[in-house]
Residue, then its C-alpha position, 0 to 999 in steps of 0.5 A: m585811573r590813568i591812560l597813556v595813548v601813544l599815536t604815531s607822527h608818521d605821515q609817509l606810507g613807503n615810496t608810494g607818495r601815499k600819506t599814511g598815519f593812524w587808524l582812526e577807529e583804532l582811536a576812537a572806539p579806545y577812546y570812548v571805552f575809556k572814556d565813558a567809563g571816567h578814565d583819564l587819558v593822555l594822548a602823545s605822540p613822538k613829535g607832539g602836536q596833530p598826529p598824522l590820520d591815514p585819510k583811508s581810515n576816515e573813508p565812508d566805508f571805514q566809519t563807525d558810530l564811534t569815528r563820527r562820534f570823535e569827529a563831532d566831539p570838540a573835546a576830544r578833537q582839541a585832545l588830538a590836535n595838542t597830543a604831547r610829546f612822547a619824549d617829553v611825558a612822565k611816563d610812570q604816572f599812568d595805570a596802562v598804556f595803549y597803542p592804536g595801530g595803522h601803518g604809520p608805526l610801522w616806521d616811528l614807534a617800532e625803533d623809537r627807543d622811547s617806545i620800547g623803553l616805556i613797553e618794557r618799564t611798564i610790564a616790568g613794573g607790573k602794569p598793563v600794555a595793549l596794542v592794536c592792529h599793527a602796533p604790535g609790530m611795536l613790541r619787535h624790540a621790547r625785552t624782558q629784564d633778563g634780555k628776551p624777546l618780551v614775546e618771546g612764548k606769549s600769546v599774542t595777536g596783530f595785523t595778519d600777513s594776509e590782511e596786509e596782502a588784502v590790503g596791497l602792502t605786502k611789499v610797502v611796509p618795512f616789516l609784516v607784524e605777523d612775520e616779525l612776531k612769530a620770528k621773536g618767538a611768539n605765540f601768534s594766533k588769529a581770527g579771519d581776516w577782519e574779525p574781532y579778536v584780542r589775545e590777553d597773555g598776563l601784562l600784554l595785550t593784542g588786538q587784530n585789527p581796527a574791528s579789535s580795537g574796542p574789545t581790546a580797551k575793554a580786555l584792558l579795563a578789564r585786566l585793570g579792575a583785576s589788579 
């Protein structure tokens, strides 16, 4: 199986002067779920090259065995440093798409027409899309072939309002993932803050937070095995 992993290229946390990007655990955990199962991965980002890492995600309190494995893995680091430019990727050549989160995607991928089109075409083509933490916000503009919001009536999850409040960024982010998905008609559900939680509705898989990234990747592999 070939899986496309789509990362942000945005590194500014609103007007705070602080850096953001993708969240390391949300890449590292799925990366090894997929790699250890023998699947081929292509990493892509809007600008290509090295995507910005949210520096907070690599602080000691947020490191895991898998983030440390990733940091010590030359092949993984090389793949990350050389992501393909998203617009240049032959997107029909993949069996599934996975979106790690972090705050960065709220500014670029959520509004990126190539990304929105990829999600729409992948689902319409009968292939699964998985998104974790803030990445379910990338569904805000996606629509079905009959023009309805893609998430309307779908069971989904994502980074919650209470989790955003806990990190003090409710007034910084361009939109709140939970509120946005609910506004588009999704059946949004959640576990407690920071607890792993995954929702699967047909070809759409979503995970609530960083701890949900590995379980979401495993659910995606199970879905591929069933397809």
